[in-house]
N, C-alpha and C positions, 0 to 999 in steps of 0.2 A: 694145428690140430696135436702137434707134438707138444707144444707148450701147455695147452689143455691137460693132456695125460699127466705131464710131469708135475702140474700144478695139483691134481688129485692127490699124488704121492705126497706133496707138501703140506696141502691143507688137513690130510688125515694123518700127517706125522707118522708115517708107515712106510716101510721098505718092501711091502708086497701087497698087491691087490689082486682080487679074483676078478676074472674078466667081466662079470656081471657088474661090478660097480663101477669099472671103466664105462662100459657101454651105457650104465643107468637106464633112463627111460628116452633115448636116442630114437630117431625116427629111423625108418628103414633105409632113407636115402642116406642117412649118416653111417651105417655100418660099414660100407666099403671103405669110406675116408679114414674112420676109424682103424680099421685093419691095416691099411697102408701105414698109417702113421705109427702103428705099434711095430710093425715091421721095419720101418726106417729107424724106430729107436733101438730095436733088438739089433738087427743085422747091420745097418750102416753107421749108426751113431754109437753102438756099444754101451747103451745106457740102460737097458733092459735085457732081462734073460726069463726063460719060463722057469718056473718054480718046480717043485716036486710033482705038482699034478699039472697037466696041460692046460687049464683054465687058470692058473696063477701067474702072474707077471711079477718079477722081482728087480728092483734097482741093483744094477752092478757097481761096483766101488767106484766107477766114473760117473755113474748116475747120482749116486750119493753126494760124491764131491761137488757136482754141478748145483746140487740142490743146497749144499751147506749142512749136509746130514753127516754125522759120523758114523763109522761101521760097527 
């Protein structure tokens, strides 16, 4: 699921995404899995951080490097 989230950033060629775009049209059963994956990317892997608003996720420099993006 972490790769799915990172691929969204890569596909949209952006360093920030709102939670609504990450969740998209996911089923209710998928919400908890996405939440865990976001938490893993944020707290354990250091590739995401919260943006200015709590519903925005941003790639960290490490996340941008992993995806081959420049800051």
